[in-house]
N, CA and C atoms as a LAMMPS dump frame, in Angstrom:
ITEM: TIMESTEP
0
ITEM: NUMBER OF ATOMS
273
ITEM: BOX BOUNDS ff ff ff
-5.0000000000000000e+02 5.0000000000000000e+02
-5.0000000000000000e+02 5.0000000000000000e+02
-5.0000000000000000e+02 5.0000000000000000e+02
ITEM: ATOMS id mol type element x y z
1 1 1 N -100.323 28.815 -214.19
2 1 2 C -99.94 30.167 -214.332
3 1 3 C -99.826 30.946 -212.924
4 2 1 N -100.86 30.611 -211.995
5 2 2 C -100.709 31.212 -210.656
6 2 3 C -99.454 30.662 -210.03
7 3 1 N -99.122 29.403 -210.061
8 3 2 C -97.873 28.824 -209.547
9 3 3 C -96.648 29.427 -210.057
10 4 1 N -96.632 29.595 -211.332
11 4 2 C -95.345 30.278 -211.976
12 4 3 C -95.31 31.664 -211.441
13 5 1 N -96.386 32.536 -211.276
14 5 2 C -96.201 33.713 -210.909
15 5 3 C -95.7 33.773 -209.398
16 6 1 N -96.191 32.856 -208.633
17 6 2 C -95.724 32.834 -207.298
18 6 3 C -94.303 32.417 -207.201
19 7 1 N -93.751 31.413 -207.941
20 7 2 C -92.402 31.1 -208.131
21 7 3 C -91.61 32.285 -208.498
22 8 1 N -92.092 33.072 -209.513
23 8 2 C -91.336 34.201 -209.916
24 8 3 C -91.2 35.245 -208.796
25 9 1 N -92.166 35.519 -208.056
26 9 2 C -92.146 36.491 -206.87
27 9 3 C -91.137 35.963 -205.856
28 10 1 N -91.204 34.575 -205.629
29 10 2 C -90.147 33.999 -204.695
30 10 3 C -88.877 34.291 -205.166
31 11 1 N -88.639 33.92 -206.469
32 11 2 C -87.297 33.956 -207.003
33 11 3 C -86.817 35.463 -206.894
34 12 1 N -87.562 36.51 -207.215
35 12 2 C -87.22 37.841 -207.02
36 12 3 C -86.72 38.14 -205.621
37 13 1 N -87.525 37.689 -204.717
38 13 2 C -87.344 37.977 -203.221
39 13 3 C -86.137 37.308 -202.917
40 14 1 N -85.749 35.977 -203.342
41 14 2 C -84.599 35.393 -202.876
42 14 3 C -83.39 36.117 -203.494
43 15 1 N -83.424 36.441 -204.886
44 15 2 C -82.198 37.127 -205.434
45 15 3 C -82.007 38.503 -204.701
46 16 1 N -83.095 39.127 -204.284
47 16 2 C -82.833 40.346 -203.554
48 16 3 C -82.08 40.119 -202.2
49 17 1 N -82.466 39.046 -201.586
50 17 2 C -81.873 38.734 -200.225
51 17 3 C -80.439 38.146 -200.587
52 18 1 N -80.183 37.47 -201.667
53 18 2 C -78.89 37.062 -201.845
54 18 3 C -77.836 38.208 -202.127
55 19 1 N -78.444 39.174 -202.88
56 19 2 C -77.617 40.326 -203.187
57 19 3 C -77.272 41.161 -201.912
58 20 1 N -78.229 41.209 -200.973
59 20 2 C -77.956 41.944 -199.78
60 20 3 C -76.89 41.214 -198.948
61 21 1 N -76.979 39.836 -199.003
62 21 2 C -76.035 38.955 -198.255
63 21 3 C -74.559 39.205 -198.834
64 22 1 N -74.556 39.047 -200.137
65 22 2 C -73.289 39.218 -200.852
66 22 3 C -72.628 40.6 -200.699
67 23 1 N -73.557 41.647 -200.647
68 23 2 C -73.06 43.036 -200.488
69 23 3 C -72.494 43.294 -199.151
70 24 1 N -73.214 42.596 -198.131
71 24 2 C -72.565 42.825 -196.717
72 24 3 C -71.283 41.988 -196.531
73 25 1 N -71.152 40.862 -197.086
74 25 2 C -69.811 39.982 -197.152
75 25 3 C -68.826 40.737 -197.874
76 26 1 N -69.063 41.388 -199.005
77 26 2 C -68.081 42.251 -199.685
78 26 3 C -67.614 43.463 -198.951
79 27 1 N -68.648 44.079 -198.321
80 27 2 C -68.479 45.237 -197.539
81 27 3 C -67.469 44.995 -196.45
82 28 1 N -67.585 43.734 -195.79
83 28 2 C -66.681 43.257 -194.85
84 28 3 C -65.278 42.721 -195.359
85 29 1 N -65.258 42.639 -196.62
86 29 2 C -63.947 42.179 -197.241
87 29 3 C -63.818 40.667 -197.205
88 30 1 N -64.845 39.845 -196.897
89 30 2 C -64.893 38.433 -196.816
90 30 3 C -65.056 37.916 -198.149
91 31 1 N -63.878 37.995 -198.95
92 31 2 C -63.946 37.498 -200.358
93 31 3 C -64.12 35.991 -200.422
94 32 1 N -63.544 35.309 -199.508
95 32 2 C -63.578 33.848 -199.601
96 32 3 C -65.196 33.361 -199.367
97 33 1 N -65.761 34.148 -198.501
98 33 2 C -67.143 33.912 -198.182
99 33 3 C -68.08 34.205 -199.459
100 34 1 N -67.736 35.399 -200.128
101 34 2 C -68.507 35.797 -201.218
102 34 3 C -68.333 34.557 -202.275
103 35 1 N -67.226 34.127 -202.522
104 35 2 C -66.927 33.018 -203.521
105 35 3 C -67.79 31.828 -203.171
106 36 1 N -67.673 31.406 -201.899
107 36 2 C -68.382 30.255 -201.445
108 36 3 C -69.976 30.466 -201.698
109 37 1 N -70.457 31.524 -201.327
110 37 2 C -71.949 31.935 -201.412
111 37 3 C -72.33 31.846 -202.932
112 38 1 N -71.444 32.472 -203.794
113 38 2 C -71.714 32.436 -205.263
114 38 3 C -71.723 31.038 -205.724
115 39 1 N -70.926 30.198 -205.369
116 39 2 C -70.851 28.708 -205.757
117 39 3 C -72.102 27.989 -205.403
118 40 1 N -72.646 28.25 -204.181
119 40 2 C -73.748 27.745 -203.706
120 40 3 C -75.013 28.177 -204.417
121 41 1 N -75.121 29.433 -204.755
122 41 2 C -76.184 30.011 -205.644
123 41 3 C -76.083 29.291 -207.071
124 42 1 N -74.87 29.17 -207.642
125 42 2 C -74.807 28.639 -208.976
126 42 3 C -75.233 27.222 -208.977
127 43 1 N -75.059 26.5 -207.82
128 43 2 C -75.52 25.162 -207.902
129 43 3 C -76.919 24.901 -207.861
130 44 1 N -77.619 25.989 -207.162
131 44 2 C -79.082 25.948 -207.118
132 44 3 C -79.639 26.317 -208.466
133 45 1 N -79.083 27.282 -209.151
134 45 2 C -79.388 27.602 -210.546
135 45 3 C -79.297 26.344 -211.5
136 46 1 N -78.37 25.614 -211.366
137 46 2 C -78.05 24.398 -212.216
138 46 3 C -79.342 23.502 -211.964
139 47 1 N -79.627 23.305 -210.768
140 47 2 C -80.827 22.438 -210.454
141 47 3 C -82.002 22.964 -211.118
142 48 1 N -82.238 24.277 -211.047
143 48 2 C -83.429 24.885 -211.711
144 48 3 C -83.325 24.745 -213.233
145 49 1 N -82.151 24.891 -213.863
146 49 2 C -82.027 24.81 -215.356
147 49 3 C -82.254 23.344 -215.752
148 50 1 N -81.978 22.372 -214.898
149 50 2 C -82.218 20.907 -215.197
150 50 3 C -83.629 20.671 -215.302
151 51 1 N -84.402 21.323 -214.618
152 51 2 C -85.931 21.205 -214.662
153 51 3 C -86.622 21.973 -215.892
154 52 1 N -85.927 22.691 -216.618
155 52 2 C -86.463 23.544 -217.652
156 52 3 C -86.043 22.945 -218.928
157 53 1 N -87.083 22.821 -219.802
158 53 2 C -86.845 22.181 -221.076
159 53 3 C -86.896 23.432 -222.125
160 54 1 N -85.868 23.106 -223.077
161 54 2 C -85.796 24.076 -224.171
162 54 3 C -85.411 23.243 -225.377
163 55 1 N -86.3 23.287 -226.378
164 55 2 C -86.131 22.36 -227.636
165 55 3 C -86.065 23.298 -228.777
166 56 1 N -85.984 24.643 -228.488
167 56 2 C -85.63 25.534 -229.663
168 56 3 C -86.989 26.105 -230.284
169 57 1 N -88.104 25.726 -229.704
170 57 2 C -89.433 26.289 -230.251
171 57 3 C -90.077 26.866 -229.091
172 58 1 N -90.378 28.199 -228.999
173 58 2 C -90.911 28.811 -227.811
174 58 3 C -92.256 28.29 -227.533
175 59 1 N -93.133 27.838 -228.449
176 59 2 C -94.421 27.295 -228.157
177 59 3 C -94.228 25.903 -227.378
178 60 1 N -93.479 25.021 -227.979
179 60 2 C -93.319 23.735 -227.379
180 60 3 C -92.512 23.954 -226.038
181 61 1 N -91.522 24.925 -225.902
182 61 2 C -90.909 25.063 -224.541
183 61 3 C -91.877 25.376 -223.638
184 62 1 N -92.918 26.307 -223.891
185 62 2 C -93.89 26.583 -222.883
186 62 3 C -94.858 25.567 -222.676
187 63 1 N -95.27 24.693 -223.6
188 63 2 C -96.024 23.664 -223.283
189 63 3 C -95.323 22.624 -222.38
190 64 1 N -94.092 22.15 -222.777
191 64 2 C -93.312 21.243 -221.976
192 64 3 C -93.032 21.805 -220.471
193 65 1 N -92.727 22.979 -220.37
194 65 2 C -92.388 23.505 -219.05
195 65 3 C -93.574 23.724 -218.271
196 66 1 N -94.911 23.728 -218.874
197 66 2 C -96.042 23.775 -218.19
198 66 3 C -96.411 22.494 -217.609
199 67 1 N -96.502 21.469 -218.507
200 67 2 C -96.995 20.173 -218.089
201 67 3 C -96.144 19.221 -217.393
202 68 1 N -94.798 19.135 -218.016
203 68 2 C -93.89 18.185 -217.362
204 68 3 C -93.619 18.257 -215.986
205 69 1 N -93.32 19.528 -215.301
206 69 2 C -93.067 19.595 -213.946
207 69 3 C -94.093 18.976 -213.069
208 70 1 N -95.366 18.72 -213.458
209 70 2 C -96.392 18.068 -212.625
210 70 3 C -95.937 16.566 -212.505
211 71 1 N -95.196 16.029 -213.266
212 71 2 C -94.878 14.549 -213.291
213 71 3 C -93.934 14.378 -211.987
214 72 1 N -94.249 13.321 -211.306
215 72 2 C -93.452 12.978 -210.199
216 72 3 C -92.859 11.661 -210.31
217 73 1 N -91.693 11.309 -209.568
218 73 2 C -91.072 9.984 -209.477
219 73 3 C -90.102 9.896 -210.779
220 74 1 N -89.844 8.668 -210.997
221 74 2 C -88.926 8.422 -212.061
222 74 3 C -89.622 8.149 -213.471
223 75 1 N -89.689 9.159 -214.149
224 75 2 C -90.68 9.205 -215.395
225 75 3 C -89.755 9.322 -216.644
226 76 1 N -89.951 8.604 -217.61
227 76 2 C -89.229 8.748 -218.843
228 76 3 C -90.082 9.398 -219.908
229 77 1 N -89.637 10.471 -220.482
230 77 2 C -90.389 11.254 -221.368
231 77 3 C -89.784 11.123 -222.918
232 78 1 N -90.584 10.775 -223.876
233 78 2 C -89.99 10.665 -225.158
234 78 3 C -91.263 11.43 -226.042
235 79 1 N -90.847 12.366 -226.782
236 79 2 C -91.704 13.153 -227.701
237 79 3 C -91.137 13.179 -228.999
238 80 1 N -91.766 12.718 -229.976
239 80 2 C -91.172 12.862 -231.365
240 80 3 C -92.324 13.346 -232.29
241 81 1 N -91.957 14.166 -233.201
242 81 2 C -92.863 14.7 -234.225
243 81 3 C -92.562 15.816 -234.938
244 82 1 N -93.276 16.444 -235.726
245 82 2 C -92.971 17.6 -236.643
246 82 3 C -93.808 18.723 -236.107
247 83 1 N -93.151 19.879 -235.917
248 83 2 C -93.833 21.092 -235.692
249 83 3 C -93.46 22.108 -236.831
250 84 1 N -94.46 22.231 -237.753
251 84 2 C -94.188 22.959 -238.87
252 84 3 C -93.249 22.093 -239.763
253 85 1 N -92.134 22.544 -240.224
254 85 2 C -91.136 21.814 -240.925
255 85 3 C -90.032 21.194 -240.129
256 86 1 N -90.035 21.492 -238.701
257 86 2 C -89.046 21.242 -237.79
258 86 3 C -89.319 19.844 -237.149
259 87 1 N -88.268 18.908 -237.227
260 87 2 C -88.503 17.654 -236.41
261 87 3 C -88.224 17.795 -235.118
262 88 1 N -89.089 17.173 -234.143
263 88 2 C -88.859 17.561 -232.771
264 88 3 C -88.629 16.225 -232.09
265 89 1 N -87.632 16.153 -231.361
266 89 2 C -87.27 14.838 -230.561
267 89 3 C -86.94 15.367 -228.97
268 90 1 N -87.674 15.062 -228.111
269 90 2 C -87.468 15.33 -226.721
270 90 3 C -87.312 14.12 -225.939
271 91 1 N -86.256 13.848 -225.447
272 91 2 C -85.957 12.634 -224.623
273 91 3 C -85.687 12.821 -223.104
C-alpha cells in the first residue's frame, strides 16, 4: 500500500511536469514537438497498462494487481476458478 501511494505521488508529479513541458512547447508553437512528446507519453502509458490486470471483478483486480507485480522474471500465471457465479480465467 505504501509503494502504491508513492507510485501515485510520483505519477502526479510526472503528469504535472509533462503538462508544463507540453504547455511550453505549445506556447512556442512547436506542434511537431508536442505530437512527438505525446506519442512518447502514450508509449509509457501502454507499458503501465500492460502491467495492470483487469478481469472484470474489482476484488480480484485488486488482489492480482497487489501480488503479481512482485513476481520477477519470465513467469507464467494461470488462475482458474469461480468467484460467486462468475467463472474466472486469468492467463
